[in-house]
C-alpha positions in Angstrom: 24.9 44.9 22.9 25.6 44.3 19.1 29.0 42.9 19.9 27.3 40.3 22.3 24.7 39.2 20.1 26.9 38.9 17.2 29.5 37.0 19.5 26.7 34.8 20.8 25.4 33.8 17.3 29.0 32.8 16.2 29.4 30.8 19.1 26.0 28.9 18.5 26.8 28.5 14.9 30.3 27.0 15.9 28.6 24.5 18.3 26.0 23.5 15.8 28.7 22.7 13.2 30.7 20.8 15.9 27.6 19.0 16.8 26.7 18.0 13.3 30.2 16.8 12.8 30.2 14.6 15.9 27.1 13.0 14.6 28.6 12.2 11.5 31.6 10.7 12.6 30.1 7.4 14.0 28.5 6.8 10.5 31.9 7.6 8.7 33.8 5.2 11.1 31.1 2.7 10.6 31.4 3.0 6.6 35.2 2.6 6.9 34.9 -0.7 9.0 32.1 -2.1 6.7 31.3 -5.0 6.7 32.0 -6.0 10.3 29.3 -8.6 10.5 27.1 -10.6 8.2 24.7 -9.0 6.0 21.2 -9.6 5.7 19.9 -10.0 1.9 16.1 -9.7 2.1 14.4 -11.3 -1.0 10.7 -10.3 -0.9 9.6 -13.5 -2.6 9.4 -17.4 -2.0 12.5 -19.5 -2.0 13.0 -21.6 -4.9 11.6 -18.9 -7.6 13.5 -17.0 -9.9 14.7 -14.1 -8.0 15.5 -16.3 -4.8 17.6 -18.5 -7.1 19.8 -15.8 -8.6 20.2 -13.9 -5.0 21.6 -17.0 -3.7 24.5 -17.3 -6.3 25.0 -13.7 -5.8 24.9 -13.7 -2.0 27.7 -16.6 -2.2 30.0 -14.6 -4.3 29.6 -11.2 -2.4 29.9 -13.0 0.9 33.3 -14.3 -0.4 34.3 -11.1 -1.7 33.3 -8.9 1.4 34.6 -11.7 3.8 31.2 -12.2 5.6 28.3 -14.1 5.5 25.5 -12.5 3.1 22.3 -14.5 4.6 19.5 -14.6 2.5 16.2 -13.9 4.2 12.7 -14.8 2.3 10.1 -12.0 3.1 7.2 -13.0 0.5 4.1 -11.2 0.4 2.0 -8.3 -1.1 4.0 -8.6 -4.6 7.1 -7.9 -2.7 6.1 -5.0 -0.6 6.3 -6.8 2.8 10.1 -7.4 2.3 10.6 -4.1 0.7 9.1 -2.2 3.5 11.2 -4.1 6.1 14.4 -3.0 4.3 13.1 0.8 3.9 12.4 0.9 7.7 15.8 -0.8 8.5 18.7 1.0 10.1 20.8 2.5 7.2 24.1 1.1 8.2 24.6 -1.6 5.2 23.6 -4.7 7.1 20.1 -5.0 5.6 20.0 -5.2 1.9 17.1 -5.6 -0.5 17.2 -7.8 -3.5 13.9 -6.9 -5.6 12.6 -7.5 -8.9 10.6 -5.7 -11.8 7.5 -5.4 -9.3 9.4 -2.7 -7.4 8.8 -0.2 -10.3 5.4 -1.5 -11.2 4.0 -1.7 -7.3 3.9 2.5 -7.0 1.8 2.5 -10.4 -0.7 -0.3 -9.3 -0.9 -0.1 -5.3 -1.2 2.2 -2.4 2.3 1.9 -0.9 3.4 1.7 3.1 6.6 3.8 2.0 7.9 5.7 -0.7 9.9 3.6 -3.0 11.4 6.6 -4.7 13.1 8.0 -1.7 13.2 5.5 1.1 15.2 3.0 -0.9 18.4 3.8 -2.7 19.5 1.9 -5.9 22.6 -0.1 -5.6 23.2 -2.0 -9.0 21.1 -3.6 -11.3 22.1 -7.4 -11.2 20.6 -8.9 -14.3 17.7 -9.0 -16.5 15.4 -11.9 -17.6 13.4 -11.9 -20.9 10.0 -13.6 -20.8 9.3 -16.6 -23.4 6.1 -17.0 -24.8 4.9 -20.7 -24.2 2.1 -22.6 -25.5 1.0 -26.2 -24.7 2.9 -29.1 -26.7 -0.1 -29.6 -28.8 -1.1 -26.0 -29.7 -2.3 -25.5 -33.2 0.2 -22.9 -33.4 3.4 -23.7 -35.3 5.3 -20.3 -34.9 4.7 -17.0 -33.4 3.4 -15.8 -36.7 0.5 -18.4 -36.9 -0.3 -17.6 -33.2 -0.7 -13.9 -34.0 -2.9 -14.6 -37.1 -5.0 -16.7 -35.1 -5.3 -14.2 -32.2 -6.2 -11.6 -34.6 -8.9 -13.8 -36.3 -10.4 -14.6 -33.0 -10.2 -11.4 -30.7 -11.2 -12.2 -27.3 -10.8 -16.2 -28.0 -7.2 -16.4 -27.5 -6.2 -16.5 -23.8 -3.0 -15.3 -21.9 -2.4 -16.7 -18.4 -0.7 -14.5 -16.0 0.5 -14.8 -12.3 -1.8 -11.6 -11.3 -3.3 -8.6 -12.5 -0.4 -6.0 -13.3 2.5 -8.6 -13.1 5.1 -8.4 -15.9 3.4 -11.5 -17.4 0.0 -9.7 -17.6 2.0 -6.4 -19.0 3.8 -8.4 -21.8 0.4 -9.7 -22.8 -1.2 -6.5 -23.0 1.8 -5.0 -24.8 1.6 -7.6 -27.4 -2.2 -7.0 -27.9 -1.4 -3.5 -28.5 1.5 -3.7 -30.9 0.0 -6.9 -32.7 -3.7 -5.9 -32.4 -4.2 -9.3 -31.2 -7.0 -8.6 -28.6 -6.1 -11.7 -26.2 -8.1 -12.5 -23.3 -6.2 -11.9 -19.9 -6.5 -15.1 -17.3 -5.0 -14.4 -13.9 -3.9 -16.9 -11.5 -2.3 -16.7 -7.9 1.0 -17.4 -8.9 3.1 -18.7 -11.7 2.9 -22.5 -10.9 -0.7 -22.6 -11.4 -0.5 -20.5 -14.7 2.0 -22.9 -16.3 0.1 -26.0 -15.3 -2.9 -24.7 -16.9 -1.1 -23.6 -20.1 0.7 -27.2 -20.1 -3.0 -28.8 -19.6 -4.0 -26.8 -22.6 -6.8 -24.9 -20.5 -5.1 -21.7 -21.7 -3.5 -20.9 -24.9 -0.4 -19.0 -23.9 1.7 -17.6 -21.2 4.8 -14.9 -20.9 6.7 -17.1 -18.7 10.1 -15.8 -16.8 12.6 -17.7 -18.9 14.1 -18.9 -15.7 11.1 -20.7 -14.8 10.2 -21.9 -18.1 13.5 -23.6 -19.3 13.1 -26.9 -17.4 9.5 -27.4 -18.9 10.7 -26.4 -22.4 13.7 -28.9 -22.3 11.1 -31.8 -21.0 9.0 -31.0 -23.6 5.8 -29.9 -21.5 5.9 -26.7 -23.0 6.7 -25.0 -26.4 8.4 -21.8 -26.7 7.2 -19.6 -29.7 9.2 -16.3 -29.0 11.3 -14.5 -26.7 10.9 -11.1 -25.4 14.3 -9.9 -25.5 15.7 -7.7 -28.4 18.4 -10.7 -29.1 18.1 -14.5 -28.9 18.6 -16.1 -25.5 21.9 -18.3 -25.0 19.8 -21.0 -23.7 17.4 -21.1 -26.3 19.1 -20.1 -29.2 16.7 -21.6 -31.7 13.9 -19.6 -30.4 13.5 -16.1 -32.3 12.6 -12.7 -30.8 9.2 -11.4 -31.0 11.1 -8.1 -32.4 12.4 -10.4 -35.3 9.2 -11.9 -35.8 7.4 -8.9 -37.1 6.7 -6.7 -34.0 9.7 -4.3 -34.1 11.0 -3.0 -31.0 9.1 -5.3 -29.0 10.9 -5.7 -25.6 10.0 -6.9 -22.3 12.6 -7.7 -19.5 11.9 -8.7 -15.8 14.9 -7.7 -13.7 16.6 -8.2 -10.3 18.6 -5.8 -8.2 20.1 -4.5 -5.1 18.8 -1.7 -2.7 19.5 -0.3 0.7 17.7 2.0 3.0 17.7 5.8 2.7 20.8 7.2 4.5 23.2 4.4 4.3 26.6 6.0 4.0 27.7 6.9 0.4 30.9 4.9 0.6 29.0 1.7 1.7 26.7 2.0 -1.3 29.7 2.7 -3.7 31.4 -0.5 -2.2 28.4 -2.7 -2.5 27.8 -1.7 -6.0 31.7 -2.2 -7.2 31.2 -6.0 -5.7 27.7 -6.7 -7.2 29.7 -5.6 -10.7 32.5 -7.5 -9.9 30.2 -10.6 -9.3 28.2 -10.6 -12.5 31.6 -10.2 -14.5 32.9 -13.4 -12.6 32.8 -16.2 -15.1 31.6 -18.8 -12.7 29.0 -16.7 -11.1 27.9 -15.4 -14.7 27.9 -19.0 -16.0 25.6 -19.9 -13.2 23.3 -17.0 -14.0 23.0 -17.6 -17.7 21.9 -21.0 -16.7 19.0 -19.8 -15.0 18.0 -17.8 -18.2 19.3 -14.7 -17.0 21.6 -12.0 -18.5 24.0 -10.5 -15.9 24.3 -6.8 -16.2 25.5 -4.7 -13.2 26.0 -1.1 -13.2 26.2 2.1 -11.0 23.7 3.3 -8.5 23.0 6.3 -11.1 22.6 3.8 -13.8 20.3 1.8 -11.8 18.2 4.6 -10.8 18.0 5.9 -14.6 16.9 2.6 -15.4 13.9 2.1 -12.7 13.0 5.7 -14.0 12.5 4.4 -17.6 10.7 1.2 -16.6 7.9 3.4 -14.6 7.6 5.6 -17.3 7.2 3.1 -19.8 4.6 0.8 -17.9 2.6 4.0 -16.6 1.3 4.5 -19.8 0.2 1.0 -20.6 -1.1 0.6 -17.3 -3.3 3.7 -17.5 -4.4 3.2 -21.2 -5.8 -0.4 -20.2 -7.0 0.8 -16.8 -5.1 -2.0 -15.0 -5.2 -2.4 -11.3 -3.8 -4.9 -8.9 -6.3 -7.6 -7.2 
């Protein structure tokens, strides 16, 4: 009786292992053949924006390297959640990829999420970072960053900061400056970056932490004036503009970022291959030059490095969001 029970258990265990191995075979084969068809790169923001422009540059380079089409699919809405959810629920076969931005780390801190960003999506590679630029109207009374801070300190609640929504990187940058410089600026949220910039240019709002890529054209045309950048080193595209850190607020740094993700369960060889190709893309001189022209700093990096970066972003902003009782609109 004991012999039969033992024999039966061994047979069942062997069958279970065989079944599990058989189930893994199609995934392994698919990973070896990847990519065998076009890849859909979902950008959860509108066409023509900073993330979309960078995604299209990288999609072109990745398509050439992978010898397939990488098709950008814009899915804007709900601060990037709609597009990210579409990827989280997609088949984990390497043919649906997410190109997301800083709001990926911020959304779980501000909103109830329809998926778990920490487990349902796998970080592939950090593509680039983009500093913010503190911009003011051309006729602003503040000659430089120090004058702006002095005025904001002298008139608490009177100097206004535009943003493209509560909890947005532009909003958080202004709250961080309020904390570090004791400025007491007033937050004025808008429904998008375009109306925010328009009101700053018109002198209706005092300042705005603009994404560098979206601000460059207005700065070059003289419609806006830059006081400082939020990176720890000066931007190549704006070498004459000082950093906030060198202007009297040590260690001040705010960077928006873009990166690649795939659905949970995507075979590891595909994740590693895609990560390697992203890293090669941002090292490519032509691709790099096109990204720098957008105000970006190409980065690259492994899946583990990107995961660590996101965790750090979440921890840093969680403290500020909690202290200032910031909630999404």
